[in-house]
A tleap script that builds the chain and sets N, CA, C and O, in Angstrom:
source leaprc.protein.ff14SB
mol = sequence {
  NMET THR SER SER ILE SER LYS ALA VAL ARG
  THR HIE HIE GLN TRP PHE GLY SER TYR LYS
  LYS SER GLY ASP LEU THR ARG ILE HIE VAL
  TRP LEU THR VAL ARG ASP GLY LEU ILE GLU
  PHE LEU SER THR GLU ASP SER TYR LYS VAL
  LYS ARG VAL ARG ARG ASN PRO ARG VAL VAL
  CYS PHE LEU GLY ARG ALA ASP GLY HIE ALA
  ILE HIE GLY LEU ALA GLU ILE VAL THR ASP
  THR ASP ALA ILE ARG ARG CYS TYR ARG ALA
  TYR TRP LYS SER HIE PRO VAL MET MET ILE
  PHE LEU ALA SER SER ILE ASN ARG ARG ILE
  ASN ASP GLY ARG GLN VAL MET ILE ARG VAL
  ARG PRO ASP GLU SER ASN LEU LEU ALA GLY
  VAL THR ASP PRO GLN PHE CGLU
}
set mol.1.N position { 147.121 140.731 32.444 }
set mol.1.CA position { 147.723 140.432 33.731 }
set mol.1.C position { 149.236 140.410 33.542 }
set mol.1.O position { 149.749 139.804 32.601 }
set mol.2.N position { 149.929 141.069 34.437 }
set mol.2.CA position { 151.386 141.107 34.345 }
set mol.2.C position { 151.978 139.770 34.771 }
set mol.2.O position { 151.322 138.974 35.443 }
set mol.3.N position { 153.224 139.533 34.371 }
set mol.3.CA position { 153.859 138.260 34.724 }
set mol.3.C position { 154.067 138.139 36.233 }
set mol.3.O position { 153.992 137.035 36.774 }
set mol.4.N position { 154.327 139.258 36.927 }
set mol.4.CA position { 154.521 139.178 38.380 }
set mol.4.C position { 153.211 138.813 39.090 }
set mol.4.O position { 153.228 138.070 40.071 }
set mol.5.N position { 152.094 139.323 38.609 }
set mol.5.CA position { 150.795 138.959 39.202 }
set mol.5.C position { 150.479 137.502 38.881 }
set mol.5.O position { 149.996 136.767 39.742 }
set mol.6.N position { 150.746 137.088 37.663 }
set mol.6.CA position { 150.508 135.704 37.262 }
set mol.6.C position { 151.313 134.740 38.127 }
set mol.6.O position { 150.797 133.714 38.571 }
set mol.7.N position { 152.567 135.072 38.359 }
set mol.7.CA position { 153.431 134.235 39.197 }
set mol.7.C position { 152.903 134.186 40.630 }
set mol.7.O position { 152.902 133.124 41.253 }
set mol.8.N position { 152.458 135.319 41.155 }
set mol.8.CA position { 151.929 135.380 42.522 }
set mol.8.C position { 150.649 134.557 42.653 }
set mol.8.O position { 150.453 133.877 43.660 }
set mol.9.N position { 149.783 134.611 41.653 }
set mol.9.CA position { 148.540 133.836 41.680 }
set mol.9.C position { 148.854 132.353 41.717 }
set mol.9.O position { 148.199 131.599 42.437 }
set mol.10.N position { 149.842 131.925 40.957 }
set mol.10.CA position { 150.181 130.497 40.888 }
set mol.10.C position { 150.739 129.940 42.195 }
set mol.10.O position { 150.812 128.722 42.354 }
set mol.11.N position { 151.139 130.804 43.141 }
set mol.11.CA position { 151.559 130.299 44.459 }
set mol.11.C position { 150.355 129.852 45.279 }
set mol.11.O position { 150.498 129.073 46.222 }
set mol.12.N position { 149.163 130.347 44.922 }
set mol.12.CA position { 147.911 130.047 45.622 }
set mol.12.C position { 147.949 130.485 47.084 }
set mol.12.O position { 147.305 129.877 47.940 }
set mol.13.N position { 148.712 131.548 47.363 }
set mol.13.CA position { 148.781 132.126 48.705 }
set mol.13.C position { 148.495 133.618 48.609 }
set mol.13.O position { 148.838 134.269 47.622 }
set mol.14.N position { 147.871 134.138 49.635 }
set mol.14.CA position { 147.655 135.575 49.726 }
set mol.14.C position { 147.554 135.965 51.190 }
set mol.14.O position { 147.331 135.127 52.063 }
set mol.15.N position { 147.720 137.229 51.433 }
set mol.15.CA position { 147.444 137.808 52.750 }
set mol.15.C position { 146.205 138.639 52.540 }
set mol.15.O position { 146.218 139.632 51.812 }
set mol.16.N position { 145.132 138.224 53.185 }
set mol.16.CA position { 143.831 138.850 53.026 }
set mol.16.C position { 143.686 139.951 54.059 }
set mol.16.O position { 143.823 139.711 55.258 }
set mol.17.N position { 143.411 141.148 53.594 }
set mol.17.CA position { 143.285 142.290 54.486 }
set mol.17.C position { 141.848 142.772 54.578 }
set mol.17.O position { 141.225 143.109 53.572 }
set mol.18.N position { 141.334 142.801 55.799 }
set mol.18.CA position { 140.005 143.345 56.046 }
set mol.18.C position { 140.116 144.343 57.199 }
set mol.18.O position { 141.101 144.360 57.938 }
set mol.19.N position { 139.089 145.165 57.329 }
set mol.19.CA position { 139.170 146.296 58.248 }
set mol.19.C position { 138.407 146.062 59.547 }
set mol.19.O position { 137.253 145.634 59.538 }
set mol.20.N position { 139.075 146.352 60.666 }
set mol.20.CA position { 138.446 146.303 61.984 }
set mol.20.C position { 137.501 147.496 62.134 }
set mol.20.O position { 137.504 148.404 61.303 }
set mol.21.N position { 136.701 147.491 63.187 }
set mol.21.CA position { 135.816 148.630 63.482 }
set mol.21.C position { 136.613 149.920 63.613 }
set mol.21.O position { 136.133 150.992 63.245 }
set mol.22.N position { 137.829 149.816 64.135 }
set mol.22.CA position { 138.683 150.994 64.337 }
set mol.22.C position { 139.216 151.558 63.017 }
set mol.22.O position { 139.743 152.669 62.977 }
set mol.23.N position { 139.073 150.784 61.943 }
set mol.23.CA position { 139.601 151.211 60.651 }
set mol.23.C position { 140.966 150.623 60.345 }
set mol.23.O position { 141.480 150.806 59.242 }
set mol.24.N position { 141.567 149.917 61.305 }
set mol.24.CA position { 142.868 149.281 61.090 }
set mol.24.C position { 142.725 148.087 60.157 }
set mol.24.O position { 141.777 147.309 60.261 }
set mol.25.N position { 143.675 147.959 59.249 }
set mol.25.CA position { 143.700 146.833 58.328 }
set mol.25.C position { 144.356 145.637 59.020 }
set mol.25.O position { 145.461 145.751 59.551 }
set mol.26.N position { 143.675 144.496 59.013 }
set mol.26.CA position { 144.200 143.261 59.578 }
set mol.26.C position { 144.456 142.290 58.434 }
set mol.26.O position { 143.577 142.044 57.609 }
set mol.27.N position { 145.671 141.738 58.392 }
set mol.27.CA position { 146.038 140.782 57.346 }
set mol.27.C position { 146.142 139.386 57.937 }
set mol.27.O position { 146.626 139.193 59.052 }
set mol.28.N position { 145.671 138.419 57.158 }
set mol.28.CA position { 145.790 137.021 57.558 }
set mol.28.C position { 146.138 136.195 56.331 }
set mol.28.O position { 145.608 136.418 55.243 }
set mol.29.N position { 147.029 135.246 56.523 }
set mol.29.CA position { 147.464 134.388 55.431 }
set mol.29.C position { 146.377 133.361 55.120 }
set mol.29.O position { 145.900 132.667 56.017 }
set mol.30.N position { 145.991 133.267 53.860 }
set mol.30.CA position { 145.005 132.279 53.410 }
set mol.30.C position { 145.423 131.752 52.043 }
set mol.30.O position { 146.221 132.372 51.340 }
set mol.31.N position { 144.876 130.611 51.683 }
set mol.31.CA position { 145.055 130.099 50.325 }
set mol.31.C position { 144.104 130.854 49.416 }
set mol.31.O position { 143.114 131.424 49.875 }
set mol.32.N position { 144.408 130.857 48.124 }
set mol.32.CA position { 143.483 131.496 47.203 }
set mol.32.C position { 143.320 130.669 45.956 }
set mol.32.O position { 144.209 129.914 45.561 }
set mol.33.N position { 142.170 130.826 45.347 }
set mol.33.CA position { 141.919 130.329 44.005 }
set mol.33.C position { 141.365 131.513 43.236 }
set mol.33.O position { 140.843 132.457 43.829 }
set mol.34.N position { 141.477 131.465 41.927 }
set mol.34.CA position { 140.913 132.515 41.089 }
set mol.34.C position { 139.928 131.848 40.141 }
set mol.34.O position { 140.257 130.852 39.497 }
set mol.35.N position { 138.745 132.384 40.057 }
set mol.35.CA position { 137.688 131.832 39.200 }
set mol.35.C position { 137.102 132.968 38.383 }
set mol.35.O position { 136.469 133.872 38.929 }
set mol.36.N position { 137.313 132.923 37.077 }
set mol.36.CA position { 136.799 133.961 36.171 }
set mol.36.C position { 137.183 135.369 36.634 }
set mol.36.O position { 136.374 136.295 36.573 }
set mol.37.N position { 138.424 135.517 37.097 }
set mol.37.CA position { 138.935 136.817 37.497 }
set mol.37.C position { 138.581 137.244 38.909 }
set mol.37.O position { 138.939 138.346 39.323 }
set mol.38.N position { 137.881 136.394 39.662 }
set mol.38.CA position { 137.499 136.698 41.036 }
set mol.38.C position { 138.339 135.863 41.987 }
set mol.38.O position { 138.553 134.676 41.744 }
set mol.39.N position { 138.814 136.462 43.057 }
set mol.39.CA position { 139.610 135.762 44.061 }
set mol.39.C position { 138.654 135.086 45.033 }
set mol.39.O position { 137.719 135.712 45.532 }
set mol.40.N position { 138.896 133.795 45.302 }
set mol.40.CA position { 138.019 133.042 46.185 }
set mol.40.C position { 138.844 132.223 47.177 }
set mol.40.O position { 139.923 131.731 46.848 }
set mol.41.N position { 138.321 132.085 48.391 }
set mol.41.CA position { 138.944 131.215 49.387 }
set mol.41.C position { 137.908 130.838 50.437 }
set mol.41.O position { 136.881 131.500 50.586 }
set mol.42.N position { 138.201 129.762 51.159 }
set mol.42.CA position { 137.277 129.241 52.164 }
set mol.42.C position { 137.580 129.786 53.547 }
set mol.42.O position { 138.715 130.138 53.866 }
set mol.43.N position { 136.534 129.846 54.358 }
set mol.43.CA position { 136.671 130.269 55.747 }
set mol.43.C position { 135.488 129.714 56.531 }
set mol.43.O position { 134.465 129.349 55.951 }
set mol.44.N position { 135.632 129.653 57.838 }
set mol.44.CA position { 134.488 129.259 58.664 }
set mol.44.C position { 133.557 130.457 58.810 }
set mol.44.O position { 133.988 131.610 58.792 }
set mol.45.N position { 132.286 130.157 58.952 }
set mol.45.CA position { 131.284 131.222 58.999 }
set mol.45.C position { 131.434 132.159 60.191 }
set mol.45.O position { 130.973 133.300 60.145 }
set mol.46.N position { 132.074 131.688 61.259 }
set mol.46.CA position { 132.203 132.499 62.467 }
set mol.46.C position { 133.586 133.128 62.630 }
set mol.46.O position { 133.919 133.620 63.708 }
set mol.47.N position { 134.393 133.116 61.565 }
set mol.47.CA position { 135.742 133.695 61.658 }
set mol.47.C position { 135.676 135.219 61.707 }
set mol.47.O position { 134.703 135.830 61.267 }
set mol.48.N position { 136.723 135.809 62.247 }
set mol.48.CA position { 136.778 137.268 62.308 }
set mol.48.C position { 136.799 137.887 60.914 }
set mol.48.O position { 136.202 138.943 60.702 }
set mol.49.N position { 137.477 137.246 59.961 }
set mol.49.CA position { 137.524 137.839 58.619 }
set mol.49.C position { 136.124 137.888 58.008 }
set mol.49.O position { 135.790 138.851 57.317 }
set mol.50.N position { 135.305 136.871 58.252 }
set mol.50.CA position { 133.930 136.871 57.748 }
set mol.50.C position { 133.117 137.962 58.447 }
set mol.50.O position { 132.349 138.675 57.802 }
set mol.51.N position { 133.284 138.089 59.749 }
set mol.51.CA position { 132.566 139.136 60.484 }
set mol.51.C position { 132.962 140.523 59.993 }
set mol.51.O position { 132.110 141.400 59.852 }
set mol.52.N position { 134.268 140.725 59.730 }
set mol.52.CA position { 134.721 142.032 59.235 }
set mol.52.C position { 134.187 142.313 57.834 }
set mol.52.O position { 133.807 143.446 57.536 }
set mol.53.N position { 134.152 141.298 56.970 }
set mol.53.CA position { 133.619 141.493 55.610 }
set mol.53.C position { 132.138 141.818 55.662 }
set mol.53.O position { 131.660 142.645 54.885 }
set mol.54.N position { 131.409 141.186 56.557 }
set mol.54.CA position { 129.974 141.492 56.679 }
set mol.54.C position { 129.762 142.938 57.109 }
set mol.54.O position { 128.793 143.577 56.700 }
set mol.55.N position { 130.666 143.449 57.930 }
set mol.55.CA position { 130.562 144.822 58.404 }
set mol.55.C position { 131.064 145.817 57.361 }
set mol.55.O position { 130.484 146.889 57.193 }
set mol.56.N position { 132.146 145.459 56.656 }
set mol.56.CA position { 132.753 146.359 55.668 }
set mol.56.C position { 133.330 145.498 54.533 }
set mol.56.O position { 134.360 144.851 54.723 }
set mol.57.N position { 132.694 145.480 53.374 }
set mol.57.CA position { 133.147 144.616 52.280 }
set mol.57.C position { 134.404 145.110 51.552 }
set mol.57.O position { 134.913 144.406 50.680 }
set mol.58.N position { 134.908 146.283 51.882 }
set mol.58.CA position { 136.153 146.771 51.263 }
set mol.58.C position { 137.314 145.962 51.815 }
set mol.58.O position { 137.492 145.884 53.030 }
set mol.59.N position { 138.110 145.354 50.930 }
set mol.59.CA position { 139.222 144.507 51.350 }
set mol.59.C position { 140.425 144.744 50.453 }
set mol.59.O position { 140.331 145.401 49.417 }
set mol.60.N position { 141.568 144.189 50.879 }
set mol.60.CA position { 142.797 144.229 50.086 }
set mol.60.C position { 143.403 142.831 50.112 }
set mol.60.O position { 143.567 142.238 51.179 }
set mol.61.N position { 143.733 142.314 48.946 }
set mol.61.CA position { 144.402 141.014 48.841 }
set mol.61.C position { 145.842 141.266 48.402 }
set mol.61.O position { 146.090 141.924 47.392 }
set mol.62.N position { 146.779 140.735 49.172 }
set mol.62.CA position { 148.196 140.855 48.838 }
set mol.62.C position { 148.626 139.503 48.282 }
set mol.62.O position { 148.725 138.523 49.021 }
set mol.63.N position { 148.879 139.454 46.990 }
set mol.63.CA position { 149.113 138.185 46.309 }
set mol.63.C position { 150.525 137.672 46.503 }
set mol.63.O position { 151.495 138.419 46.371 }
set mol.64.N position { 150.632 136.381 46.820 }
set mol.64.CA position { 151.926 135.706 46.886 }
set mol.64.C position { 152.690 135.891 48.178 }
set mol.64.O position { 153.228 134.929 48.726 }
set mol.65.N position { 152.746 137.130 48.676 }
set mol.65.CA position { 153.531 137.447 49.888 }
set mol.65.C position { 152.810 138.546 50.665 }
set mol.65.O position { 151.908 139.206 50.151 }
set mol.66.N position { 153.228 138.720 51.903 }
set mol.66.CA position { 152.617 139.760 52.749 }
set mol.66.C position { 152.828 141.151 52.166 }
set mol.66.O position { 152.026 142.055 52.397 }
set mol.67.N position { 153.909 141.318 51.408 }
set mol.67.CA position { 154.159 142.613 50.764 }
set mol.67.C position { 153.972 142.506 49.252 }
set mol.67.O position { 154.524 143.301 48.492 }
set mol.68.N position { 153.181 141.505 48.818 }
set mol.68.CA position { 152.947 141.267 47.397 }
set mol.68.C position { 152.044 142.317 46.773 }
set mol.68.O position { 151.639 143.283 47.419 }
set mol.69.N position { 151.743 142.106 45.511 }
set mol.69.CA position { 150.895 143.027 44.755 }
set mol.69.C position { 149.541 143.178 45.460 }
set mol.69.O position { 148.861 142.184 45.717 }
set mol.70.N position { 149.161 144.393 45.766 }
set mol.70.CA position { 147.906 144.672 46.475 }
set mol.70.C position { 146.764 144.816 45.478 }
set mol.70.O position { 146.834 145.603 44.534 }
set mol.71.N position { 145.727 144.050 45.706 }
set mol.71.CA position { 144.517 144.142 44.889 }
set mol.71.C position { 143.378 144.565 45.795 }
set mol.71.O position { 142.978 143.825 46.693 }
set mol.72.N position { 142.864 145.748 45.558 }
set mol.72.CA position { 141.739 146.269 46.326 }
set mol.72.C position { 140.451 145.784 45.668 }
set mol.72.O position { 140.378 145.639 44.448 }
set mol.73.N position { 139.445 145.538 46.491 }
set mol.73.CA position { 138.187 145.083 45.927 }
set mol.73.C position { 137.085 145.009 46.949 }
set mol.73.O position { 137.239 145.407 48.104 }
set mol.74.N position { 135.956 144.481 46.483 }
set mol.74.CA position { 134.786 144.262 47.330 }
set mol.74.C position { 134.619 142.768 47.545 }
set mol.74.O position { 134.688 141.985 46.598 }
set mol.75.N position { 134.401 142.381 48.785 }
set mol.75.CA position { 134.233 140.972 49.130 }
set mol.75.C position { 132.767 140.677 49.395 }
set mol.75.O position { 131.997 141.535 49.825 }
set mol.76.N position { 132.416 139.437 49.123 }
set mol.76.CA position { 131.088 138.951 49.470 }
set mol.76.C position { 131.227 137.580 50.109 }
set mol.76.O position { 132.172 136.843 49.827 }
set mol.77.N position { 130.285 137.249 50.965 }
set mol.77.CA position { 130.252 135.948 51.615 }
set mol.77.C position { 129.338 135.052 50.786 }
set mol.77.O position { 128.169 135.376 50.574 }
set mol.78.N position { 129.871 133.931 50.322 }
set mol.78.CA position { 129.117 132.998 49.488 }
set mol.78.C position { 128.776 131.772 50.325 }
set mol.78.O position { 129.656 131.164 50.934 }
set mol.79.N position { 127.493 131.408 50.354 }
set mol.79.CA position { 127.046 130.243 51.109 }
set mol.79.C position { 126.559 129.120 50.198 }
set mol.79.O position { 126.136 128.075 50.694 }
set mol.80.N position { 126.605 129.304 48.900 }
set mol.80.CA position { 126.178 128.296 47.942 }
set mol.80.C position { 127.092 127.072 48.028 }
set mol.80.O position { 128.298 127.176 47.804 }
set mol.81.N position { 126.522 125.930 48.348 }
set mol.81.CA position { 127.307 124.713 48.563 }
set mol.81.C position { 128.082 124.298 47.324 }
set mol.81.O position { 129.219 123.841 47.438 }
set mol.82.N position { 127.495 124.444 46.147 }
set mol.82.CA position { 128.203 124.067 44.917 }
set mol.82.C position { 129.458 124.916 44.719 }
set mol.82.O position { 130.506 124.393 44.341 }
set mol.83.N position { 129.360 126.209 44.968 }
set mol.83.CA position { 130.522 127.098 44.835 }
set mol.83.C position { 131.584 126.755 45.873 }
set mol.83.O position { 132.775 126.747 45.565 }
set mol.84.N position { 131.157 126.472 47.101 }
set mol.84.CA position { 132.095 126.116 48.168 }
set mol.84.C position { 132.805 124.806 47.820 }
set mol.84.O position { 134.016 124.695 48.006 }
set mol.85.N position { 132.076 123.832 47.326 }
set mol.85.CA position { 132.687 122.554 46.933 }
set mol.85.C position { 133.665 122.725 45.771 }
set mol.85.O position { 134.691 122.046 45.725 }
set mol.86.N position { 133.364 123.616 44.841 }
set mol.86.CA position { 134.286 123.888 43.733 }
set mol.86.C position { 135.605 124.436 44.266 }
set mol.86.O position { 136.674 124.023 43.816 }
set mol.87.N position { 135.540 125.364 45.222 }
set mol.87.CA position { 136.745 125.921 45.833 }
set mol.87.C position { 137.483 124.832 46.615 }
set mol.87.O position { 138.712 124.766 46.583 }
set mol.88.N position { 136.738 123.988 47.309 }
set mol.88.CA position { 137.314 122.857 48.039 }
set mol.88.C position { 138.092 121.952 47.084 }
set mol.88.O position { 139.203 121.532 47.408 }
set mol.89.N position { 137.530 121.646 45.913 }
set mol.89.CA position { 138.230 120.812 44.922 }
set mol.89.C position { 139.472 121.531 44.391 }
set mol.89.O position { 140.491 120.895 44.122 }
set mol.90.N position { 139.387 122.843 44.242 }
set mol.90.CA position { 140.557 123.612 43.793 }
set mol.90.C position { 141.672 123.539 44.827 }
set mol.90.O position { 142.847 123.488 44.465 }
set mol.91.N position { 141.319 123.534 46.106 }
set mol.91.CA position { 142.326 123.380 47.156 }
set mol.91.C position { 143.060 122.048 47.006 }
set mol.91.O position { 144.269 121.983 47.228 }
set mol.92.N position { 142.345 120.989 46.634 }
set mol.92.CA position { 142.993 119.695 46.428 }
set mol.92.C position { 144.022 119.778 45.311 }
set mol.92.O position { 145.059 119.119 45.373 }
set mol.93.N position { 143.745 120.582 44.292 }
set mol.93.CA position { 144.692 120.720 43.180 }
set mol.93.C position { 145.892 121.582 43.557 }
set mol.93.O position { 147.015 121.305 43.137 }
set mol.94.N position { 145.657 122.618 44.343 }
set mol.94.CA position { 146.736 123.557 44.653 }
set mol.94.C position { 147.545 123.183 45.899 }
set mol.94.O position { 148.707 123.574 46.011 }
set mol.95.N position { 146.958 122.438 46.832 }
set mol.95.CA position { 147.624 122.072 48.095 }
set mol.95.C position { 147.313 120.619 48.464 }
set mol.95.O position { 146.766 120.363 49.536 }
set mol.96.N position { 147.654 119.664 47.592 }
set mol.96.CA position { 147.234 118.270 47.831 }
set mol.96.C position { 147.775 117.659 49.122 }
set mol.96.O position { 147.055 116.909 49.780 }
set mol.97.N position { 148.988 117.946 49.496 }
set mol.97.CA position { 149.550 117.346 50.707 }
set mol.97.C position { 148.842 117.884 51.951 }
set mol.97.O position { 148.469 117.112 52.834 }
set mol.98.N position { 148.659 119.185 52.024 }
set mol.98.CA position { 147.986 119.773 53.184 }
set mol.98.C position { 146.527 119.321 53.276 }
set mol.98.O position { 145.992 119.153 54.372 }
set mol.99.N position { 145.891 119.127 52.124 }
set mol.99.CA position { 144.489 118.707 52.136 }
set mol.99.C position { 144.310 117.306 52.697 }
set mol.99.O position { 143.231 116.974 53.189 }
set mol.100.N position { 145.335 116.486 52.635 }
set mol.100.CA position { 145.249 115.161 53.255 }
set mol.100.C position { 144.907 115.318 54.739 }
set mol.100.O position { 144.152 114.520 55.294 }
set mol.101.N position { 145.455 116.327 55.363 }
set mol.101.CA position { 145.244 116.563 56.789 }
set mol.101.C position { 144.009 117.421 57.082 }
set mol.101.O position { 143.403 117.280 58.144 }
set mol.102.N position { 143.633 118.301 56.161 }
set mol.102.CA position { 142.563 119.261 56.417 }
set mol.102.C position { 141.218 118.897 55.796 }
set mol.102.O position { 140.189 119.442 56.197 }
set mol.103.N position { 141.211 117.999 54.839 }
set mol.103.CA position { 140.002 117.723 54.067 }
set mol.103.C position { 138.812 117.297 54.914 }
set mol.103.O position { 137.702 117.785 54.702 }
set mol.104.N position { 139.017 116.407 55.857 }
set mol.104.CA position { 137.867 115.900 56.625 }
set mol.104.C position { 137.202 117.006 57.440 }
set mol.104.O position { 135.975 117.060 57.521 }
set mol.105.N position { 137.999 117.889 58.045 }
set mol.105.CA position { 137.385 118.964 58.838 }
set mol.105.C position { 136.679 119.990 57.941 }
set mol.105.O position { 135.609 120.492 58.285 }
set mol.106.N position { 137.286 120.294 56.793 }
set mol.106.CA position { 136.627 121.226 55.865 }
set mol.106.C position { 135.340 120.603 55.339 }
set mol.106.O position { 134.297 121.255 55.300 }
set mol.107.N position { 135.418 119.347 54.938 }
set mol.107.CA position { 134.243 118.655 54.406 }
set mol.107.C position { 133.125 118.582 55.447 }
set mol.107.O position { 131.953 118.752 55.110 }
set mol.108.N position { 133.475 118.333 56.690 }
set mol.108.CA position { 132.481 118.288 57.771 }
set mol.108.C position { 131.797 119.656 57.923 }
set mol.108.O position { 130.578 119.733 58.083 }
set mol.109.N position { 132.595 120.731 57.870 }
set mol.109.CA position { 132.000 122.081 57.982 }
set mol.109.C position { 131.108 122.393 56.778 }
set mol.109.O position { 130.077 123.049 56.929 }
set mol.110.N position { 131.492 121.932 55.592 }
set mol.110.CA position { 130.626 122.130 54.419 }
set mol.110.C position { 129.298 121.417 54.646 }
set mol.110.O position { 128.233 121.997 54.436 }
set mol.111.N position { 129.361 120.169 55.071 }
set mol.111.CA position { 128.142 119.385 55.303 }
set mol.111.C position { 127.272 119.977 56.402 }
set mol.111.O position { 126.046 119.885 56.336 }
set mol.112.N position { 127.884 120.579 57.405 }
set mol.112.CA position { 127.154 121.192 58.523 }
set mol.112.C position { 126.686 122.619 58.223 }
set mol.112.O position { 125.958 123.211 59.020 }
set mol.113.N position { 127.101 123.177 57.075 }
set mol.113.CA position { 126.726 124.545 56.726 }
set mol.113.C position { 127.538 125.600 57.453 }
set mol.113.O position { 127.133 126.761 57.513 }
set mol.114.N position { 128.686 125.210 58.009 }
set mol.114.CA position { 129.522 126.157 58.762 }
set mol.114.C position { 130.706 126.665 57.944 }
set mol.114.O position { 131.500 127.467 58.437 }
set mol.115.N position { 130.830 126.204 56.697 }
set mol.115.CA position { 131.921 126.648 55.818 }
set mol.115.C position { 131.336 127.638 54.816 }
set mol.115.O position { 130.278 127.391 54.237 }
set mol.116.N position { 132.019 128.743 54.615 }
set mol.116.CA position { 131.612 129.722 53.615 }
set mol.116.C position { 132.798 129.994 52.692 }
set mol.116.O position { 133.924 129.571 52.953 }
set mol.117.N position { 132.518 130.695 51.633 }
set mol.117.CA position { 133.578 131.118 50.731 }
set mol.117.C position { 133.542 132.639 50.660 }
set mol.117.O position { 132.474 133.249 50.595 }
set mol.118.N position { 134.710 133.229 50.675 }
set mol.118.CA position { 134.808 134.678 50.471 }
set mol.118.C position { 135.236 134.883 49.033 }
set mol.118.O position { 136.226 134.308 48.580 }
set mol.119.N position { 134.487 135.706 48.321 }
set mol.119.CA position { 134.773 136.025 46.920 }
set mol.119.C position { 135.083 137.514 46.829 }
set mol.119.O position { 134.306 138.353 47.285 }
set mol.120.N position { 136.233 137.830 46.232 }
set mol.120.CA position { 136.652 139.224 46.104 }
set mol.120.C position { 136.605 139.623 44.636 }
set mol.120.O position { 137.213 138.978 43.781 }
set mol.121.N position { 135.881 140.688 44.363 }
set mol.121.CA position { 135.805 141.262 43.024 }
set mol.121.C position { 136.784 142.449 42.982 }
set mol.121.O position { 136.532 143.482 43.601 }
set mol.122.N position { 137.907 142.298 42.246 }
set mol.122.CA position { 138.893 143.385 42.198 }
set mol.122.C position { 138.301 144.674 41.632 }
set mol.122.O position { 137.456 144.641 40.737 }
set mol.123.N position { 138.757 145.813 42.166 }
set mol.123.CA position { 138.316 147.108 41.653 }
set mol.123.C position { 138.715 147.290 40.197 }
set mol.123.O position { 137.943 147.820 39.398 }
set mol.124.N position { 139.931 146.845 39.850 }
set mol.124.CA position { 140.388 146.904 38.460 }
set mol.124.C position { 139.819 145.695 37.744 }
set mol.124.O position { 140.310 144.580 37.916 }
set mol.125.N position { 138.788 145.908 36.943 }
set mol.125.CA position { 138.057 144.787 36.359 }
set mol.125.C position { 138.904 143.930 35.417 }
set mol.125.O position { 138.644 142.733 35.285 }
set mol.126.N position { 139.893 144.503 34.769 }
set mol.126.CA position { 140.665 143.712 33.811 }
set mol.126.C position { 141.933 143.116 34.419 }
set mol.126.O position { 142.695 142.455 33.713 }
set mol.127.N position { 142.176 143.331 35.702 }
set mol.127.CA position { 143.405 142.878 36.337 }
set mol.127.C position { 143.563 141.364 36.275 }
set mol.127.O position { 144.636 140.873 35.925 }
set mol.128.N position { 142.528 140.629 36.603 }
set mol.128.CA position { 142.557 139.165 36.566 }
set mol.128.C position { 141.521 138.608 35.580 }
set mol.128.O position { 141.119 137.449 35.685 }
set mol.129.N position { 141.097 139.432 34.634 }
set mol.129.CA position { 140.039 139.053 33.695 }
set mol.129.C position { 140.367 137.740 32.992 }
set mol.129.O position { 141.463 137.550 32.464 }
set mol.130.N position { 139.396 136.851 33.002 }
set mol.130.CA position { 139.534 135.587 32.304 }
set mol.130.C position { 140.411 134.559 32.985 }
set mol.130.O position { 140.583 133.464 32.450 }
set mol.131.N position { 140.979 134.867 34.150 }
set mol.131.CA position { 141.884 133.947 34.831 }
set mol.131.C position { 141.077 132.992 35.705 }
set mol.131.O position { 140.198 133.416 36.455 }
set mol.132.N position { 141.380 131.713 35.603 }
set mol.132.CA position { 140.887 130.677 36.520 }
set mol.132.C position { 142.076 129.838 36.880 }
set mol.132.O position { 142.678 129.216 36.005 }
set mol.133.N position { 142.437 129.799 38.154 }
set mol.133.CA position { 143.598 129.049 38.591 }
set mol.133.C position { 143.334 128.492 39.983 }
set mol.133.O position { 143.018 129.288 40.867 }
set mol.134.N position { 143.436 127.217 40.249 }
set mol.134.CA position { 143.955 126.223 39.320 }
set mol.134.C position { 142.936 125.876 38.233 }
set mol.134.O position { 141.727 126.007 38.424 }
set mol.135.N position { 143.452 125.437 37.104 }
set mol.135.CA position { 142.609 125.042 35.978 }
set mol.135.C position { 141.936 123.709 36.266 }
set mol.135.O position { 142.517 122.832 36.905 }
set mol.136.N position { 140.728 123.568 35.798 }
set mol.136.CA position { 139.992 122.297 35.930 }
set mol.136.C position { 139.939 121.620 34.574 }
set mol.136.O position { 139.795 122.277 33.542 }
set mol.137.N position { 140.057 120.307 34.586 }
set mol.137.CA position { 139.952 119.560 33.327 }
set mol.137.C position { 138.529 119.581 32.845 }
set mol.137.O position { 138.223 119.008 31.799 }
savepdb mol mol.pdb
quit
């Protein structure tokens, strides 16, 4: 992993790009975590990004900034509660102040089964190989 990609990952921000029916790429700012080289983030099950991924799993993640390093890959929707909770705990490590305000609503959606996680497997398998950020004790 290059130092510029490493620095971008440590910001825990990305612009997630998924494709509309028309083929247009739509970008939205989301937080990110990396787990064993896979990009992961939370979303509600009824969000447009989840609907677009279900229709077309080809996505692009722009790390750090809207014009950051583009990582193309395949996305999947994860509904496993343990995986979602792990990402939720990672959010507490990467964005503790914001989580003070957002935690209860995210936790409620997890408990209600309305929270999902999007996991992106980069096309370049060695690009983020072995990276997990934020690190867990």
